[in-house]
C-alpha positions in Angstrom: 9.7 1.2 -9.1 7.9 0.5 -5.8 4.4 -1.0 -6.0 3.0 1.8 -3.8 4.4 5.3 -3.2 2.8 7.8 -0.9 4.5 11.2 -0.4 3.3 13.8 2.0 -0.3 12.6 2.1 -2.8 14.8 4.0 -6.5 14.3 4.7 -8.4 17.3 6.2 -11.9 17.6 7.4 -12.9 21.3 7.5 -15.7 22.6 9.7 -17.1 26.1 10.3 -14.7 26.8 13.1 -11.5 24.8 12.4 -9.9 22.1 10.2 -9.3 18.6 11.5 -6.0 17.2 10.2 -6.8 13.4 10.3 -3.7 12.6 8.2 -0.8 15.1 8.3 2.1 14.5 5.9 2.3 10.7 5.8 4.9 9.1 3.4 5.1 5.4 2.8 6.4 3.0 0.2 5.8 -0.7 -0.4 7.3 -3.3 -2.7 5.6 -6.4 -4.0 5.6 -9.1 -1.3 6.2 -6.6 1.6 4.2 -6.8 4.8 3.8 -3.4 6.5 2.2 -3.0 9.9 0.5 0.3 10.7 -0.1 0.8 14.5 -1.4 3.4 16.8 -4.3 4.1 19.1 -7.9 4.6 17.9 -8.2 7.9 16.2 -4.6 8.1 15.1 -5.4 8.2 11.4 -4.5 4.6 10.5 -7.7 3.7 8.6 -8.2 7.2 7.1 -4.7 6.9 5.5 -5.7 3.7 3.6 -9.2 5.0 2.9 -7.6 7.9 1.1 -5.5 5.5 -0.9 -8.7 3.6 -1.9 -10.5 6.8 -2.7 -13.1 6.2 0.0 -12.9 9.5 1.9 -16.2 11.2 1.4 -17.2 14.8 1.5 -16.2 17.1 3.2 -12.8 15.3 3.4 -10.0 16.8 1.3 -7.1 14.7 0.1 -3.7 16.2 -0.9 -0.4 14.5 -1.7 2.8 15.2 -3.5 2.7 11.7 -4.9 0.1 8.9 -4.6 1.1 6.2 -7.1 0.0 2.5 -7.1 1.5 0.1 -9.7 2.2 2.9 -12.1 -1.2 4.6 -11.7 -1.4 8.2 -10.4 -4.3 7.9 -8.0 -4.6 11.7 -7.8 -5.4 11.9 -11.5 -7.3 8.7 -12.0 -10.8 9.0 -13.3 -13.7 7.5 -11.4 -14.1 4.9 -14.1 -10.5 3.8 -14.0 -10.5 3.8 -10.3 -13.4 1.4 -10.2 -11.5 -0.9 -12.4 -8.5 -0.8 -10.1 -10.2 -1.0 -6.7 -11.3 -4.5 -5.8 -9.1 -6.1 -8.4 -5.5 -5.0 -8.1 -6.0 -3.2 -4.7 -8.4 -4.7 -2.2 -9.4 -4.1 1.4 -10.7 -6.2 4.3 -12.8 -3.8 6.3 -12.8 -3.6 10.0 -16.3 -4.9 10.8 -17.5 -7.7 8.4 -21.0 -7.6 9.8 -21.5 -4.1 8.5 -19.4 -4.4 5.4 -21.4 -7.3 3.9 -24.7 -6.3 2.5 -27.5 -7.9 4.6 -29.9 -7.8 1.7 -28.0 -10.2 -0.6 -26.6 -13.7 -0.1 -22.9 -14.5 0.2 -22.9 -16.1 -3.2 -24.4 -13.1 -4.9 -21.9 -10.7 -3.4 -18.9 -12.8 -4.3 -20.2 -13.4 -7.8 -20.7 -9.7 -8.4 -17.0 -9.0 -7.8 -15.9 -11.8 -10.1 -18.3 -10.8 -12.9 -17.3 -7.2 -12.7 -13.5 -7.5 -12.5 -12.9 -10.9 -14.1 -15.6 -11.1 -16.7 -16.9 -14.4 -15.5 -20.3 -15.8 -16.3 -22.7 -17.1 -13.7 -21.4 -20.7 -13.7 -17.8 -19.7 -13.6 -18.4 -17.2 -10.8 -20.2 -19.8 -8.7 -17.4 -22.3 -9.2 -14.7 -19.7 -8.3 -16.7 -18.6 -5.3 -16.8 -22.2 -3.9 -13.0 -22.5 -4.5 -12.4 -19.2 -2.6 -14.6 -20.2 0.4 -12.9 -23.5 0.6 -9.5 -21.8 0.4 -10.3 -19.6 3.4 -11.4 -22.6 5.5 -15.2 -22.4 5.4 -16.7 -25.9 5.6 -19.4 -27.0 3.2 -18.7 -24.0 0.9 -21.5 -24.8 -1.6 -24.2 -24.5 1.1 -22.7 -21.2 2.3 -23.3 -19.4 -1.0 -27.1 -19.3 -0.3 -26.9 -17.9 3.2 -27.2 -14.2 4.3 -24.5 -12.4 6.3 -26.6 -12.5 9.5 -26.6 -16.3 9.4 -22.8 -16.4 9.7 -20.7 -16.1 12.9 -18.1 -13.3 13.2 -15.3 -15.6 12.2 -17.1 -16.9 9.2 -18.1 -13.4 8.1 -14.5 -12.3 8.3 -13.4 -15.3 6.2 -16.0 -14.4 3.6 -14.6 -10.8 3.5 -11.1 -12.2 3.0 -12.4 -14.5 0.2 -14.0 -11.5 -1.5 -10.8 -9.4 -1.1 -8.5 -12.0 -2.7 -11.0 -13.1 -5.4 -9.2 -11.2 -8.1 -5.6 -11.9 -7.0 -4.9 -8.3 -5.8 -1.3 -7.0 -5.8 -2.0 -5.1 -2.6 -4.2 -6.3 0.2 -5.2 -3.9 3.0 -6.4 -5.6 6.2 -8.0 -3.1 8.6 -8.2 -4.7 12.1 -8.9 -8.2 10.6 -9.2 -9.9 14.0 -11.4 -7.4 15.8 -14.1 -9.0 18.0 -12.9 -12.5 17.3 -11.9 -15.0 20.0 -8.2 -15.9 20.3 -8.5 -19.2 18.5 -10.2 -17.6 15.5 -7.7 -14.7 15.5 -4.9 -17.2 15.2 -6.6 -18.9 12.3 -7.3 -15.6 10.4 -3.7 -14.5 10.9 -2.4 -17.9 9.6 -4.7 -17.6 6.6 -3.5 -14.1 5.7 0.1 -15.1 6.2 -0.2 -18.1 3.9 -2.2 -16.2 1.2 0.4 -13.4 1.2 3.3 -15.8 0.7 1.5 -17.9 -1.9 0.5 -14.9 -4.0 3.4 -12.6 -3.2 1.0 -9.9 -2.3 1.9 -6.7 -0.6 0.0 -6.6 2.7 -0.8 -3.6 4.8 -2.0 -4.7 8.3 -3.8 -1.9 10.2 -4.1 -2.7 13.9 -3.6 -1.5 17.5 -2.6 -5.0 18.5 1.2 -5.0 18.8 1.2 -8.7 19.2 -0.3 -9.2 15.8 2.3 -6.9 14.2 5.2 -8.8 15.8 3.9 -12.1 14.2 3.1 -10.7 10.8 5.0 -7.5 9.7 8.5 -7.0 8.3 8.3 -3.3 8.8 6.2 -1.1 11.1 4.9 2.5 10.9 3.7 4.0 14.2 1.1 6.7 13.6 -0.1 9.2 16.2 -2.5 12.1 15.5 -2.1 11.7 11.8 1.7 11.7 11.7 4.3 8.9 11.5 6.2 8.9 14.8 8.5 6.0 13.9 9.1 3.6 11.0 11.6 0.8 11.3 11.9 -2.9 10.8 9.7 -4.9 13.1 12.5 -6.6 14.8 14.4 -3.4 15.5 11.3 -1.6 16.7 10.4 -4.3 19.2 13.9 -4.7 20.5 14.9 -1.0 20.7 12.0 1.4 20.2 13.2 4.9 19.6 10.1 7.1 20.0 8.5 7.5 23.5 5.1 6.7 21.9 6.3 3.4 20.5 7.9 2.6 23.8 4.6 3.3 25.6 2.6 1.2 23.2 5.0 -1.7 23.7 4.9 -1.3 27.5 1.1 -1.6 27.4 1.2 -5.0 25.8 -0.3 -7.6 28.2 2.5 -10.0 27.2 5.0 -7.6 28.8 3.2 -7.4 32.2 4.7 -9.3 35.1 1.2 -10.0 36.5 2.1 -8.4 39.8 1.4 -4.8 38.8 -1.3 -3.0 36.9 -1.0 -3.0 33.1 0.8 0.1 31.9 -1.3 2.8 30.2 -0.7 6.0 28.3 -2.2 9.0 30.2 -4.5 11.4 28.3 -5.9 11.0 24.8 -5.0 11.5 21.1 -5.5 15.3 20.4 -8.7 16.3 18.6 -9.9 19.3 16.7 -9.3 22.0 19.3 -6.5 20.6 21.5 -3.6 20.0 19.0 -0.3 21.1 20.7 1.9 23.7 19.0 5.0 21.6 19.6 5.3 17.8 19.4 1.9 16.3 19.2 2.8 13.6 21.8 4.4 16.1 24.2 1.4 16.4 26.6 1.5 12.7 27.2 5.2 12.0 27.0 7.3 11.0 30.0 10.4 12.5 28.5 9.0 15.8 27.1 10.9 19.1 27.9 10.2 22.7 27.1 11.7 22.4 23.6 9.4 19.5 22.8 6.4 21.6 23.8 7.4 24.6 21.7 9.0 23.1 18.5 7.4 20.4 16.4 10.0 17.8 15.4 10.5 16.7 11.8 10.6 13.0 10.7 14.3 12.2 10.2 16.6 9.3 9.5 17.6 7.5 12.7 19.3 4.1 13.3 18.2 2.4 10.0 14.8 3.9 10.2 12.8 7.1 10.7 11.8 8.9 13.9 9.9 12.1 14.7 11.5 13.1 18.0 13.9 15.8 19.2 15.6 13.4 21.6 15.1 9.7 20.6 15.2 7.3 23.5 18.8 6.3 22.6 19.9 9.9 23.3 17.5 11.0 25.9 19.1 11.6 29.3 15.8 10.8 31.1 15.4 7.6 29.2 19.0 6.6 29.9 18.4 7.3 33.6 15.3 5.1 33.6 17.2 2.3 31.8 20.0 2.6 34.3 
């Protein structure tokens, strides 16, 4: 049995005039020790997908799924009490902005000890000792002195390391990292990624890496799911996706990577924006921005189907598209 199984997950936000489909029929599975990258532009539904898994979608959000199972627990039927026992212990999340995720009213040591006392049953002395070990493990110098500081006294990189230490404190089976390198300089980014990679291997954790940075995914992930407007557009092994992307959206994301620019021309961009509440197309959701879209694409919404050892949601994947073959030629 897979550690995590998600089938046909949908998250809707109804309003007086319409319903916003933030997540629309997403299915994913994850084994212990797997590293899955979830990529897409801002507003594509990456974070909301994982927030639904964690039970953190608040009213008026509505969550529906055919199956939402983690480590044998049916998350759709789990009581609030049982969910609190699970979240933070077996399933943990590193949130996107550590400066807003850490409570400014309490010291770092208090917030770390709270997690250890609640989930591990440690007393004050044991929680303090474990907190020091965790801060040392994530590369924070003088960890004992850091326990008494408040979040605003830490740099962005240090705050992110504290968040990682709190997330791994209870040896979770699944770690979700939501943009773990946002707003960090390049050197700190590399250190954080190395830290996550080493922790994942040492503990055999399943890791979900949410990001719009394709370079980070290429370094970390074994498998990649590309999400657009709440739907999976393509899911394949990381190597196959980077070598031969099959969905035009994936191809456009890769083309926009600075590493692929020759420096002589402007960096490639994707025209338009992710559709919102009132402008969702009737056909393929990416059709208005797609270079290869035809009349059929604009009229008929494609289904997610098996394709070249992966999945793709496209009527004419790039390997079969005459237009794409013409460009390649």
